[in-house]
Structure formats: structure tokens, C-alpha cells
Gaussian input, Z-matrix of N, CA and C with variables (Angstrom, degrees):
# hf/3-21g

backbone

0 1
 N
 C     1     B1
 C     2     B2     1     A1
 N     3     B3     2     A2     1     D1
 C     4     B4     3     A3     2     D2
 C     5     B5     4     A4     3     D3
 N     6     B6     5     A5     4     D4
 C     7     B7     6     A6     5     D5
 C     8     B8     7     A7     6     D6
 N     9     B9     8     A8     7     D7
 C    10    B10     9     A9     8     D8
 C    11    B11    10    A10     9     D9
 N    12    B12    11    A11    10    D10
 C    13    B13    12    A12    11    D11
 C    14    B14    13    A13    12    D12
 N    15    B15    14    A14    13    D13
 C    16    B16    15    A15    14    D14
 C    17    B17    16    A16    15    D15
 N    18    B18    17    A17    16    D16
 C    19    B19    18    A18    17    D17
 C    20    B20    19    A19    18    D18
 N    21    B21    20    A20    19    D19
 C    22    B22    21    A21    20    D20
 C    23    B23    22    A22    21    D21
 N    24    B24    23    A23    22    D22
 C    25    B25    24    A24    23    D23
 C    26    B26    25    A25    24    D24
 N    27    B27    26    A26    25    D25
 C    28    B28    27    A27    26    D26
 C    29    B29    28    A28    27    D27
 N    30    B30    29    A29    28    D28
 C    31    B31    30    A30    29    D29
 C    32    B32    31    A31    30    D30
 N    33    B33    32    A32    31    D31
 C    34    B34    33    A33    32    D32
 C    35    B35    34    A34    33    D33
 N    36    B36    35    A35    34    D34
 C    37    B37    36    A36    35    D35
 C    38    B38    37    A37    36    D36
 N    39    B39    38    A38    37    D37
 C    40    B40    39    A39    38    D38
 C    41    B41    40    A40    39    D39
 N    42    B42    41    A41    40    D40
 C    43    B43    42    A42    41    D41
 C    44    B44    43    A43    42    D42
 N    45    B45    44    A44    43    D43
 C    46    B46    45    A45    44    D44
 C    47    B47    46    A46    45    D45
 N    48    B48    47    A47    46    D46
 C    49    B49    48    A48    47    D47
 C    50    B50    49    A49    48    D48
 N    51    B51    50    A50    49    D49
 C    52    B52    51    A51    50    D50
 C    53    B53    52    A52    51    D51
 N    54    B54    53    A53    52    D52
 C    55    B55    54    A54    53    D53
 C    56    B56    55    A55    54    D54
 N    57    B57    56    A56    55    D55
 C    58    B58    57    A57    56    D56
 C    59    B59    58    A58    57    D57
 N    60    B60    59    A59    58    D58
 C    61    B61    60    A60    59    D59
 C    62    B62    61    A61    60    D60
 N    63    B63    62    A62    61    D61
 C    64    B64    63    A63    62    D62
 C    65    B65    64    A64    63    D63
 N    66    B66    65    A65    64    D64
 C    67    B67    66    A66    65    D65
 C    68    B68    67    A67    66    D66
 N    69    B69    68    A68    67    D67
 C    70    B70    69    A69    68    D68
 C    71    B71    70    A70    69    D69
 N    72    B72    71    A71    70    D70
 C    73    B73    72    A72    71    D71
 C    74    B74    73    A73    72    D72
 N    75    B75    74    A74    73    D73
 C    76    B76    75    A75    74    D74
 C    77    B77    76    A76    75    D75
 N    78    B78    77    A77    76    D76
 C    79    B79    78    A78    77    D77
 C    80    B80    79    A79    78    D78
 N    81    B81    80    A80    79    D79
 C    82    B82    81    A81    80    D80
 C    83    B83    82    A82    81    D81
 N    84    B84    83    A83    82    D82
 C    85    B85    84    A84    83    D83
 C    86    B86    85    A85    84    D84
 N    87    B87    86    A86    85    D85
 C    88    B88    87    A87    86    D86
 C    89    B89    88    A88    87    D87
 N    90    B90    89    A89    88    D88
 C    91    B91    90    A90    89    D89
 C    92    B92    91    A91    90    D90
 N    93    B93    92    A92    91    D91
 C    94    B94    93    A93    92    D92
 C    95    B95    94    A94    93    D93
 N    96    B96    95    A95    94    D94
 C    97    B97    96    A96    95    D95
 C    98    B98    97    A97    96    D96
 N    99    B99    98    A98    97    D97
 C   100   B100    99    A99    98    D98
 C   101   B101   100   A100    99    D99
 N   102   B102   101   A101   100   D100
 C   103   B103   102   A102   101   D101
 C   104   B104   103   A103   102   D102
 N   105   B105   104   A104   103   D103
 C   106   B106   105   A105   104   D104
 C   107   B107   106   A106   105   D105
 N   108   B108   107   A107   106   D106
 C   109   B109   108   A108   107   D107
 C   110   B110   109   A109   108   D108
 N   111   B111   110   A110   109   D109
 C   112   B112   111   A111   110   D110
 C   113   B113   112   A112   111   D111
 N   114   B114   113   A113   112   D112
 C   115   B115   114   A114   113   D113
 C   116   B116   115   A115   114   D114
 N   117   B117   116   A116   115   D115
 C   118   B118   117   A117   116   D116
 C   119   B119   118   A118   117   D117
 N   120   B120   119   A119   118   D118
 C   121   B121   120   A120   119   D119
 C   122   B122   121   A121   120   D120
 N   123   B123   122   A122   121   D121
 C   124   B124   123   A123   122   D122
 C   125   B125   124   A124   123   D123
 N   126   B126   125   A125   124   D124
 C   127   B127   126   A126   125   D125
 C   128   B128   127   A127   126   D126
 N   129   B129   128   A128   127   D127
 C   130   B130   129   A129   128   D128
 C   131   B131   130   A130   129   D129
 N   132   B132   131   A131   130   D130
 C   133   B133   132   A132   131   D131
 C   134   B134   133   A133   132   D132
 N   135   B135   134   A134   133   D133
 C   136   B136   135   A135   134   D134
 C   137   B137   136   A136   135   D135
 N   138   B138   137   A137   136   D136
 C   139   B139   138   A138   137   D137
 C   140   B140   139   A139   138   D138
 N   141   B141   140   A140   139   D139
 C   142   B142   141   A141   140   D140
 C   143   B143   142   A142   141   D141
 N   144   B144   143   A143   142   D142
 C   145   B145   144   A144   143   D143
 C   146   B146   145   A145   144   D144
 N   147   B147   146   A146   145   D145
 C   148   B148   147   A147   146   D146
 C   149   B149   148   A148   147   D147
 N   150   B150   149   A149   148   D148
 C   151   B151   150   A150   149   D149
 C   152   B152   151   A151   150   D150
 N   153   B153   152   A152   151   D151
 C   154   B154   153   A153   152   D152
 C   155   B155   154   A154   153   D153
 N   156   B156   155   A155   154   D154
 C   157   B157   156   A156   155   D155
 C   158   B158   157   A157   156   D156
 N   159   B159   158   A158   157   D157
 C   160   B160   159   A159   158   D158
 C   161   B161   160   A160   159   D159
 N   162   B162   161   A161   160   D160
 C   163   B163   162   A162   161   D161
 C   164   B164   163   A163   162   D162
 N   165   B165   164   A164   163   D163
 C   166   B166   165   A165   164   D164
 C   167   B167   166   A166   165   D165
 N   168   B168   167   A167   166   D166
 C   169   B169   168   A168   167   D167
 C   170   B170   169   A169   168   D168
 N   171   B171   170   A170   169   D169
 C   172   B172   171   A171   170   D170
 C   173   B173   172   A172   171   D171
 N   174   B174   173   A173   172   D172
 C   175   B175   174   A174   173   D173
 C   176   B176   175   A175   174   D174
 N   177   B177   176   A176   175   D175
 C   178   B178   177   A177   176   D176
 C   179   B179   178   A178   177   D177
 N   180   B180   179   A179   178   D178
 C   181   B181   180   A180   179   D179
 C   182   B182   181   A181   180   D180
 N   183   B183   182   A182   181   D181
 C   184   B184   183   A183   182   D182
 C   185   B185   184   A184   183   D183
 N   186   B186   185   A185   184   D184
 C   187   B187   186   A186   185   D185
 C   188   B188   187   A187   186   D186
 N   189   B189   188   A188   187   D187
 C   190   B190   189   A189   188   D188
 C   191   B191   190   A190   189   D189
 N   192   B192   191   A191   190   D190
 C   193   B193   192   A192   191   D191
 C   194   B194   193   A193   192   D192
 N   195   B195   194   A194   193   D193
 C   196   B196   195   A195   194   D194
 C   197   B197   196   A196   195   D195
 N   198   B198   197   A197   196   D196
 C   199   B199   198   A198   197   D197
 C   200   B200   199   A199   198   D198
 N   201   B201   200   A200   199   D199
 C   202   B202   201   A201   200   D200
 C   203   B203   202   A202   201   D201
 N   204   B204   203   A203   202   D202
 C   205   B205   204   A204   203   D203
 C   206   B206   205   A205   204   D204
 N   207   B207   206   A206   205   D205
 C   208   B208   207   A207   206   D206
 C   209   B209   208   A208   207   D207
 N   210   B210   209   A209   208   D208
 C   211   B211   210   A210   209   D209
 C   212   B212   211   A211   210   D210
 N   213   B213   212   A212   211   D211
 C   214   B214   213   A213   212   D212
 C   215   B215   214   A214   213   D213
 N   216   B216   215   A215   214   D214
 C   217   B217   216   A216   215   D215
 C   218   B218   217   A217   216   D216
 N   219   B219   218   A218   217   D217
 C   220   B220   219   A219   218   D218
 C   221   B221   220   A220   219   D219
 N   222   B222   221   A221   220   D220
 C   223   B223   222   A222   221   D221
 C   224   B224   223   A223   222   D222
 N   225   B225   224   A224   223   D223
 C   226   B226   225   A225   224   D224
 C   227   B227   226   A226   225   D225
 N   228   B228   227   A227   226   D226
 C   229   B229   228   A228   227   D227
 C   230   B230   229   A229   228   D228
 N   231   B231   230   A230   229   D229
 C   232   B232   231   A231   230   D230
 C   233   B233   232   A232   231   D231
 N   234   B234   233   A233   232   D232
 C   235   B235   234   A234   233   D233
 C   236   B236   235   A235   234   D234
 N   237   B237   236   A236   235   D235
 C   238   B238   237   A237   236   D236
 C   239   B239   238   A238   237   D237
 N   240   B240   239   A239   238   D238
 C   241   B241   240   A240   239   D239
 C   242   B242   241   A241   240   D240
 N   243   B243   242   A242   241   D241
 C   244   B244   243   A243   242   D242
 C   245   B245   244   A244   243   D243
 N   246   B246   245   A245   244   D244
 C   247   B247   246   A246   245   D245
 C   248   B248   247   A247   246   D246
 N   249   B249   248   A248   247   D247
 C   250   B250   249   A249   248   D248
 C   251   B251   250   A250   249   D249
 N   252   B252   251   A251   250   D250
 C   253   B253   252   A252   251   D251
 C   254   B254   253   A253   252   D252
 N   255   B255   254   A254   253   D253
 C   256   B256   255   A255   254   D254
 C   257   B257   256   A256   255   D255
 N   258   B258   257   A257   256   D256
 C   259   B259   258   A258   257   D257
 C   260   B260   259   A259   258   D258
 N   261   B261   260   A260   259   D259
 C   262   B262   261   A261   260   D260
 C   263   B263   262   A262   261   D261
 N   264   B264   263   A263   262   D262
 C   265   B265   264   A264   263   D263
 C   266   B266   265   A265   264   D264
 N   267   B267   266   A266   265   D265
 C   268   B268   267   A267   266   D266
 C   269   B269   268   A268   267   D267
 N   270   B270   269   A269   268   D268
 C   271   B271   270   A270   269   D269
 C   272   B272   271   A271   270   D270
 N   273   B273   272   A272   271   D271
 C   274   B274   273   A273   272   D272
 C   275   B275   274   A274   273   D273
 N   276   B276   275   A275   274   D274
 C   277   B277   276   A276   275   D275
 C   278   B278   277   A277   276   D276
 N   279   B279   278   A278   277   D277
 C   280   B280   279   A279   278   D278
 C   281   B281   280   A280   279   D279
 N   282   B282   281   A281   280   D280
 C   283   B283   282   A282   281   D281
 C   284   B284   283   A283   282   D282
 N   285   B285   284   A284   283   D283
 C   286   B286   285   A285   284   D284
 C   287   B287   286   A286   285   D285
 N   288   B288   287   A287   286   D286
 C   289   B289   288   A288   287   D287
 C   290   B290   289   A289   288   D288
 N   291   B291   290   A290   289   D289
 C   292   B292   291   A291   290   D290
 C   293   B293   292   A292   291   D291
 N   294   B294   293   A293   292   D292
 C   295   B295   294   A294   293   D293
 C   296   B296   295   A295   294   D294
 N   297   B297   296   A296   295   D295
 C   298   B298   297   A297   296   D296
 C   299   B299   298   A298   297   D297
 N   300   B300   299   A299   298   D298
 C   301   B301   300   A300   299   D299
 C   302   B302   301   A301   300   D300
 N   303   B303   302   A302   301   D301
 C   304   B304   303   A303   302   D302
 C   305   B305   304   A304   303   D303
 N   306   B306   305   A305   304   D304
 C   307   B307   306   A306   305   D305
 C   308   B308   307   A307   306   D306
 N   309   B309   308   A308   307   D307
 C   310   B310   309   A309   308   D308
 C   311   B311   310   A310   309   D309
 N   312   B312   311   A311   310   D310
 C   313   B313   312   A312   311   D311
 C   314   B314   313   A313   312   D312
 N   315   B315   314   A314   313   D313
 C   316   B316   315   A315   314   D314
 C   317   B317   316   A316   315   D315
 N   318   B318   317   A317   316   D316
 C   319   B319   318   A318   317   D317
 C   320   B320   319   A319   318   D318
 N   321   B321   320   A320   319   D319
 C   322   B322   321   A321   320   D320
 C   323   B323   322   A322   321   D321
 N   324   B324   323   A323   322   D322
 C   325   B325   324   A324   323   D323
 C   326   B326   325   A325   324   D324
 N   327   B327   326   A326   325   D325
 C   328   B328   327   A327   326   D326
 C   329   B329   328   A328   327   D327

   B1=1.3818
   B2=1.5570
   B3=1.2744
   B4=1.3743
   B5=1.6052
   B6=1.3773
   B7=1.3918
   B8=1.5216
   B9=1.2510
   B10=1.5733
   B11=1.5305
   B12=1.2991
   B13=1.5300
   B14=1.4171
   B15=1.2454
   B16=1.5120
   B17=1.4785
   B18=1.3224
   B19=1.4433
   B20=1.5546
   B21=1.3212
   B22=1.4769
   B23=1.5010
   B24=1.3504
   B25=1.5201
   B26=1.5764
   B27=1.2308
   B28=1.4825
   B29=1.5783
   B30=1.5281
   B31=1.4218
   B32=1.5270
   B33=1.2996
   B34=1.4406
   B35=1.5297
   B36=1.3770
   B37=1.4735
   B38=1.5426
   B39=1.3839
   B40=1.4378
   B41=1.5185
   B42=1.3603
   B43=1.5394
   B44=1.4771
   B45=1.2935
   B46=1.5553
   B47=1.5816
   B48=1.2703
   B49=1.5777
   B50=1.5063
   B51=1.3343
   B52=1.4091
   B53=1.5356
   B54=1.4234
   B55=1.4125
   B56=1.5114
   B57=1.3001
   B58=1.4173
   B59=1.6314
   B60=1.3571
   B61=1.4018
   B62=1.6252
   B63=1.3214
   B64=1.4676
   B65=1.5578
   B66=1.4272
   B67=1.4827
   B68=1.4886
   B69=1.3846
   B70=1.4968
   B71=1.5797
   B72=1.3104
   B73=1.4021
   B74=1.5853
   B75=1.3206
   B76=1.4833
   B77=1.6314
   B78=1.3074
   B79=1.4013
   B80=1.6484
   B81=1.3562
   B82=1.3621
   B83=1.6117
   B84=1.2217
   B85=1.5381
   B86=1.5768
   B87=1.3442
   B88=1.5131
   B89=1.5101
   B90=1.3968
   B91=1.3895
   B92=1.5215
   B93=1.3606
   B94=1.4861
   B95=1.6085
   B96=1.2799
   B97=1.4848
   B98=1.4519
   B99=1.3513
   B100=1.4054
   B101=1.5339
   B102=1.3317
   B103=1.4940
   B104=1.5189
   B105=1.2400
   B106=1.4761
   B107=1.5763
   B108=1.3914
   B109=1.4195
   B110=1.4854
   B111=1.3599
   B112=1.4420
   B113=1.5072
   B114=1.3162
   B115=1.4706
   B116=1.4295
   B117=1.4109
   B118=1.4287
   B119=1.5234
   B120=1.3058
   B121=1.4625
   B122=1.4964
   B123=1.2282
   B124=1.4378
   B125=1.6256
   B126=1.3253
   B127=1.5187
   B128=1.5459
   B129=1.3865
   B130=1.4307
   B131=1.5119
   B132=1.2792
   B133=1.5426
   B134=1.5074
   B135=1.3634
   B136=1.5371
   B137=1.4072
   B138=1.2853
   B139=1.5075
   B140=1.5456
   B141=1.4044
   B142=1.4532
   B143=1.4986
   B144=1.2950
   B145=1.5401
   B146=1.5349
   B147=1.3551
   B148=1.3631
   B149=1.5183
   B150=1.1716
   B151=1.4818
   B152=1.5277
   B153=1.3447
   B154=1.4059
   B155=1.6527
   B156=1.2696
   B157=1.4465
   B158=1.4929
   B159=1.3418
   B160=1.4607
   B161=1.5020
   B162=1.3218
   B163=1.4943
   B164=1.4942
   B165=1.2584
   B166=1.4642
   B167=1.5841
   B168=1.3046
   B169=1.5605
   B170=1.5626
   B171=1.2534
   B172=1.4962
   B173=1.4661
   B174=1.3365
   B175=1.4263
   B176=1.5522
   B177=1.2277
   B178=1.4885
   B179=1.3623
   B180=1.4023
   B181=1.4582
   B182=1.5555
   B183=1.3095
   B184=1.5533
   B185=1.4082
   B186=1.2911
   B187=1.4082
   B188=1.4916
   B189=1.3210
   B190=1.5176
   B191=1.4768
   B192=1.3886
   B193=1.5024
   B194=1.5082
   B195=1.3569
   B196=1.4666
   B197=1.5719
   B198=1.3527
   B199=1.4399
   B200=1.4104
   B201=1.3162
   B202=1.4968
   B203=1.5062
   B204=1.3276
   B205=1.4429
   B206=1.5795
   B207=1.3186
   B208=1.4080
   B209=1.5477
   B210=1.2734
   B211=1.5402
   B212=1.5066
   B213=1.3226
   B214=1.4623
   B215=1.5163
   B216=1.2343
   B217=1.5612
   B218=1.5214
   B219=1.2425
   B220=1.5555
   B221=1.4965
   B222=1.3905
   B223=1.4741
   B224=1.5574
   B225=1.2568
   B226=1.5042
   B227=1.4542
   B228=1.3414
   B229=1.5576
   B230=1.5057
   B231=1.2946
   B232=1.5615
   B233=1.4811
   B234=1.4126
   B235=1.4338
   B236=1.5001
   B237=1.3430
   B238=1.5512
   B239=1.5295
   B240=1.3318
   B241=1.4687
   B242=1.4750
   B243=1.3525
   B244=1.4953
   B245=1.5185
   B246=1.3476
   B247=1.4345
   B248=1.4842
   B249=1.3779
   B250=1.5349
   B251=1.5077
   B252=1.3196
   B253=1.4763
   B254=1.4750
   B255=1.2684
   B256=1.5160
   B257=1.5157
   B258=1.3893
   B259=1.4576
   B260=1.4878
   B261=1.3359
   B262=1.3176
   B263=1.5539
   B264=1.3562
   B265=1.3668
   B266=1.6331
   B267=1.3001
   B268=1.4716
   B269=1.5379
   B270=1.3497
   B271=1.4116
   B272=1.4680
   B273=1.3302
   B274=1.4436
   B275=1.5623
   B276=1.2806
   B277=1.4246
   B278=1.5199
   B279=1.3498
   B280=1.3599
   B281=1.4848
   B282=1.2727
   B283=1.4948
   B284=1.4810
   B285=1.2855
   B286=1.5090
   B287=1.6193
   B288=1.3386
   B289=1.3862
   B290=1.4885
   B291=1.3208
   B292=1.4230
   B293=1.5311
   B294=1.4014
   B295=1.3988
   B296=1.6236
   B297=1.3409
   B298=1.5021
   B299=1.5594
   B300=1.2788
   B301=1.4798
   B302=1.5012
   B303=1.3263
   B304=1.4596
   B305=1.4181
   B306=1.3567
   B307=1.5466
   B308=1.4512
   B309=1.3073
   B310=1.4818
   B311=1.4949
   B312=1.3747
   B313=1.3688
   B314=1.5578
   B315=1.3311
   B316=1.4241
   B317=1.5665
   B318=1.2681
   B319=1.4242
   B320=1.5460
   B321=1.2497
   B322=1.4378
   B323=1.4659
   B324=1.4433
   B325=1.3708
   B326=1.4755
   B327=1.3654
   B328=1.4966
   B329=1.4745
   A1=111.59
   A2=117.31
   A3=124.19
   A4=110.12
   A5=113.99
   A6=120.30
   A7=113.00
   A8=117.05
   A9=118.44
   A10=110.52
   A11=117.24
   A12=115.65
   A13=110.42
   A14=125.12
   A15=126.38
   A16=105.98
   A17=120.65
   A18=122.72
   A19=111.67
   A20=117.38
   A21=120.35
   A22=109.45
   A23=116.04
   A24=120.22
   A25=109.00
   A26=112.94
   A27=120.10
   A28=110.74
   A29=110.70
   A30=117.16
   A31=116.67
   A32=116.79
   A33=118.25
   A34=115.30
   A35=112.47
   A36=113.83
   A37=116.46
   A38=109.08
   A39=110.49
   A40=115.11
   A41=117.18
   A42=119.87
   A43=113.71
   A44=120.67
   A45=119.43
   A46=109.18
   A47=114.38
   A48=116.44
   A49=111.19
   A50=119.61
   A51=126.61
   A52=116.48
   A53=114.48
   A54=121.06
   A55=111.31
   A56=115.51
   A57=123.05
   A58=103.80
   A59=114.15
   A60=119.46
   A61=114.65
   A62=111.81
   A63=119.83
   A64=108.79
   A65=112.84
   A66=113.57
   A67=112.29
   A68=116.77
   A69=117.32
   A70=111.65
   A71=114.92
   A72=121.10
   A73=114.42
   A74=115.83
   A75=120.68
   A76=108.11
   A77=116.19
   A78=117.20
   A79=109.47
   A80=117.23
   A81=116.16
   A82=111.66
   A83=113.95
   A84=112.76
   A85=115.25
   A86=112.82
   A87=119.16
   A88=110.74
   A89=119.04
   A90=120.96
   A91=114.13
   A92=116.80
   A93=117.11
   A94=111.80
   A95=111.55
   A96=124.65
   A97=117.88
   A98=117.75
   A99=127.79
   A100=113.29
   A101=119.10
   A102=118.11
   A103=109.68
   A104=113.41
   A105=115.85
   A106=109.81
   A107=115.07
   A108=116.00
   A109=116.97
   A110=111.83
   A111=121.46
   A112=110.34
   A113=117.86
   A114=119.73
   A115=110.03
   A116=118.10
   A117=120.51
   A118=111.80
   A119=120.14
   A120=126.83
   A121=106.83
   A122=119.36
   A123=124.89
   A124=112.82
   A125=105.73
   A126=114.04
   A127=114.87
   A128=114.17
   A129=118.14
   A130=111.64
   A131=118.88
   A132=125.68
   A133=108.48
   A134=111.15
   A135=118.22
   A136=111.79
   A137=119.25
   A138=121.77
   A139=106.28
   A140=106.86
   A141=116.31
   A142=109.82
   A143=112.32
   A144=117.09
   A145=112.23
   A146=115.55
   A147=120.38
   A148=111.91
   A149=118.09
   A150=125.81
   A151=107.53
   A152=113.59
   A153=117.53
   A154=113.40
   A155=114.26
   A156=120.21
   A157=109.71
   A158=116.54
   A159=125.85
   A160=109.55
   A161=118.57
   A162=126.75
   A163=105.39
   A164=124.54
   A165=126.88
   A166=103.76
   A167=121.20
   A168=121.26
   A169=109.15
   A170=119.71
   A171=123.64
   A172=109.81
   A173=117.95
   A174=121.02
   A175=110.41
   A176=117.07
   A177=119.20
   A178=118.19
   A179=116.60
   A180=122.66
   A181=108.82
   A182=115.08
   A183=118.27
   A184=111.98
   A185=121.58
   A186=123.42
   A187=113.38
   A188=116.00
   A189=118.45
   A190=111.09
   A191=116.84
   A192=116.13
   A193=113.55
   A194=114.38
   A195=117.29
   A196=106.87
   A197=117.89
   A198=118.61
   A199=109.32
   A200=122.57
   A201=123.43
   A202=114.66
   A203=116.78
   A204=119.14
   A205=112.29
   A206=119.74
   A207=128.45
   A208=113.74
   A209=119.66
   A210=118.72
   A211=110.22
   A212=118.14
   A213=119.67
   A214=109.02
   A215=121.90
   A216=122.30
   A217=103.21
   A218=120.71
   A219=117.17
   A220=110.70
   A221=117.57
   A222=116.76
   A223=112.06
   A224=116.66
   A225=121.84
   A226=111.09
   A227=113.79
   A228=115.02
   A229=110.44
   A230=119.78
   A231=122.05
   A232=106.63
   A233=119.55
   A234=120.81
   A235=114.50
   A236=116.37
   A237=122.34
   A238=107.18
   A239=116.92
   A240=118.46
   A241=114.44
   A242=114.67
   A243=119.30
   A244=109.56
   A245=114.09
   A246=115.64
   A247=115.62
   A248=113.74
   A249=119.30
   A250=105.98
   A251=123.01
   A252=120.87
   A253=111.47
   A254=118.97
   A255=121.02
   A256=113.61
   A257=117.35
   A258=120.43
   A259=109.53
   A260=124.79
   A261=134.28
   A262=110.71
   A263=115.34
   A264=124.33
   A265=110.50
   A266=115.82
   A267=119.74
   A268=109.39
   A269=119.60
   A270=124.84
   A271=119.62
   A272=113.73
   A273=124.79
   A274=114.90
   A275=117.61
   A276=124.50
   A277=116.31
   A278=117.29
   A279=121.30
   A280=115.38
   A281=120.00
   A282=129.31
   A283=111.87
   A284=118.16
   A285=124.29
   A286=104.66
   A287=116.25
   A288=117.99
   A289=118.92
   A290=118.31
   A291=123.51
   A292=113.37
   A293=116.85
   A294=122.77
   A295=105.27
   A296=115.85
   A297=122.70
   A298=107.50
   A299=120.23
   A300=120.11
   A301=109.82
   A302=121.66
   A303=125.92
   A304=109.64
   A305=116.33
   A306=118.43
   A307=108.77
   A308=119.03
   A309=125.00
   A310=113.43
   A311=115.66
   A312=126.07
   A313=114.99
   A314=113.41
   A315=122.51
   A316=110.34
   A317=113.87
   A318=124.50
   A319=106.02
   A320=119.70
   A321=124.74
   A322=112.52
   A323=120.50
   A324=124.67
   A325=114.42
   A326=119.14
   A327=121.53
   A328=105.86
   D1=-38.67
   D2=-178.08
   D3=-63.46
   D4=-41.61
   D5=174.58
   D6=-62.50
   D7=-40.99
   D8=175.46
   D9=-68.25
   D10=-35.41
   D11=175.78
   D12=-69.46
   D13=-37.27
   D14=175.15
   D15=-61.68
   D16=-52.76
   D17=-177.11
   D18=-57.42
   D19=-41.47
   D20=-179.26
   D21=-68.27
   D22=-37.76
   D23=176.48
   D24=-56.71
   D25=-52.41
   D26=-174.26
   D27=-59.17
   D28=-50.55
   D29=175.77
   D30=-63.06
   D31=-31.39
   D32=168.50
   D33=-64.95
   D34=-43.12
   D35=173.08
   D36=-50.72
   D37=-47.37
   D38=-173.42
   D39=-78.47
   D40=-29.21
   D41=-173.26
   D42=-114.94
   D43=11.21
   D44=-172.42
   D45=-62.20
   D46=-29.42
   D47=-179.06
   D48=-62.50
   D49=-23.57
   D50=-178.41
   D51=-87.34
   D52=-0.29
   D53=-179.84
   D54=-101.85
   D55=158.69
   D56=179.17
   D57=-78.61
   D58=155.32
   D59=-179.64
   D60=-50.71
   D61=-39.21
   D62=-177.72
   D63=-65.30
   D64=-47.55
   D65=177.19
   D66=-62.42
   D67=-40.22
   D68=177.84
   D69=-56.66
   D70=-48.50
   D71=-178.73
   D72=-59.42
   D73=-45.09
   D74=178.21
   D75=-64.42
   D76=-49.01
   D77=-173.67
   D78=-68.24
   D79=-33.33
   D80=176.28
   D81=-71.82
   D82=-43.10
   D83=172.08
   D84=-55.81
   D85=-49.20
   D86=-173.24
   D87=-70.14
   D88=-50.87
   D89=-170.05
   D90=-94.45
   D91=-31.65
   D92=-175.56
   D93=-94.06
   D94=-42.57
   D95=179.91
   D96=-85.95
   D97=-14.00
   D98=178.76
   D99=63.69
   D100=34.73
   D101=177.01
   D102=-78.58
   D103=150.39
   D104=175.73
   D105=-80.17
   D106=168.37
   D107=174.51
   D108=-53.90
   D109=-40.97
   D110=-176.91
   D111=-64.80
   D112=-42.30
   D113=-178.36
   D114=-64.51
   D115=-43.27
   D116=179.12
   D117=-65.50
   D118=-40.11
   D119=176.43
   D120=-58.02
   D121=-49.88
   D122=-177.69
   D123=-56.33
   D124=-48.54
   D125=-178.92
   D126=-62.93
   D127=-33.33
   D128=-178.31
   D129=-102.81
   D130=0.30
   D131=177.13
   D132=58.12
   D133=48.34
   D134=167.94
   D135=-127.20
   D136=-179.08
   D137=-179.96
   D138=-83.95
   D139=161.97
   D140=176.41
   D141=-60.66
   D142=-40.95
   D143=-177.30
   D144=-62.57
   D145=-37.54
   D146=174.73
   D147=-57.04
   D148=-52.95
   D149=178.14
   D150=-53.93
   D151=-58.19
   D152=-178.11
   D153=-53.91
   D154=-42.79
   D155=179.12
   D156=-59.62
   D157=-49.82
   D158=-178.38
   D159=-56.73
   D160=-49.49
   D161=-178.00
   D162=-61.69
   D163=-48.79
   D164=-170.64
   D165=-69.70
   D166=-44.21
   D167=176.87
   D168=-61.50
   D169=-39.44
   D170=176.82
   D171=-62.09
   D172=-51.02
   D173=178.24
   D174=-54.38
   D175=-50.25
   D176=174.38
   D177=-52.67
   D178=-40.49
   D179=177.91
   D180=-65.04
   D181=-47.15
   D182=177.41
   D183=-55.78
   D184=-41.70
   D185=175.65
   D186=-64.21
   D187=-40.49
   D188=177.16
   D189=-64.01
   D190=-42.77
   D191=174.98
   D192=-58.67
   D193=-40.85
   D194=-176.78
   D195=-66.59
   D196=-39.32
   D197=-177.80
   D198=-64.09
   D199=-34.84
   D200=-177.95
   D201=-87.32
   D202=-33.97
   D203=-174.73
   D204=-103.70
   D205=-30.84
   D206=177.49
   D207=62.53
   D208=33.97
   D209=-175.82
   D210=-67.93
   D211=-38.58
   D212=-179.64
   D213=-70.81
   D214=-35.86
   D215=-177.33
   D216=-72.39
   D217=-42.52
   D218=179.14
   D219=-65.52
   D220=-39.13
   D221=176.40
   D222=-60.41
   D223=-45.39
   D224=179.66
   D225=-58.93
   D226=-42.79
   D227=-179.71
   D228=-72.65
   D229=-33.04
   D230=173.41
   D231=-58.80
   D232=-51.70
   D233=-178.65
   D234=-56.30
   D235=-37.70
   D236=178.74
   D237=-63.24
   D238=-45.86
   D239=-174.58
   D240=-73.12
   D241=-32.68
   D242=172.84
   D243=-62.17
   D244=-45.91
   D245=179.35
   D246=-58.12
   D247=-43.37
   D248=177.66
   D249=-65.78
   D250=-38.70
   D251=179.62
   D252=-66.34
   D253=-45.71
   D254=173.60
   D255=-52.79
   D256=-43.97
   D257=-180.00
   D258=-66.19
   D259=-39.30
   D260=-175.64
   D261=-66.90
   D262=-47.70
   D263=177.75
   D264=-68.43
   D265=-32.36
   D266=179.72
   D267=-75.20
   D268=-36.21
   D269=173.31
   D270=-67.79
   D271=-45.86
   D272=-167.34
   D273=-105.28
   D274=-27.73
   D275=-174.29
   D276=-130.49
   D277=33.16
   D278=-175.58
   D279=-53.95
   D280=-32.89
   D281=-179.96
   D282=-69.51
   D283=-20.87
   D284=-165.46
   D285=-91.51
   D286=86.09
   D287=177.23
   D288=-61.87
   D289=-37.38
   D290=176.40
   D291=-61.28
   D292=-37.09
   D293=-179.32
   D294=-69.47
   D295=-50.03
   D296=178.15
   D297=-53.79
   D298=-43.91
   D299=-176.77
   D300=-68.34
   D301=-39.90
   D302=175.18
   D303=-55.63
   D304=-51.21
   D305=-173.87
   D306=-65.04
   D307=-35.23
   D308=178.60
   D309=-65.16
   D310=-41.73
   D311=172.60
   D312=-59.19
   D313=-41.91
   D314=177.85
   D315=-64.23
   D316=-40.26
   D317=-172.62
   D318=-70.27
   D319=-32.41
   D320=-174.50
   D321=-84.18
   D322=-13.35
   D323=175.08
   D324=-59.38
   D325=-36.08
   D326=179.69
   D327=-86.65

């Protein structure tokens, strides 16, 4: 469950601009603020089932966006490569402060 929550949070970060305000609100409350379905339903004066359905549809949409655009996959790949680059620079170019600074600056872009 934690892995799914983390994935949804990442997908939400990348694709939230493509969601409706209602979808953004539900996802924020459910995944970021850890509200229960009942608490969200009470706040919006709808049924638990309506909240559940909206969140599941939004999750599916986020997965479809990722399948088509691949922003999370590219981000994860960049993070892996930056990690490898940092290790390489640390092992082979530890005296080169400028190179280390450039690698750190690259890492901070994401």
C-alpha cells in the first residue's frame, strides 16, 4: 500500500495540472493529507462511494498519462544516472570541485 501511495503522490506531482479542481482536491485530501473516504465525503456532502469512484477514476487517469508521457519513468531514470555520475565523480575526480559543483547543480534541477 505504501508503494502505491508513493507512486500516486509522484504521478500527482507530475500530472496534477491535467486534473479538474475536484479531482485535485480529492487526491490531495486522500493521498497527501491522509483523509479517509468518509471524511472527504462529509466535507463535500457526497457519499463515500462517490469519493471512492472519483479517486479510482483519477488514479486510472494518472496511470494513463504516465503510460503516454512517461514523466515519472524519465525522472526515475535521471535520478539513477545522476547517482551513478555522483559516484563516478567522487571515485575518479574527487579533487575537481568545479565538476562536483556541476553534478550537484544538475541533481538539484529535479
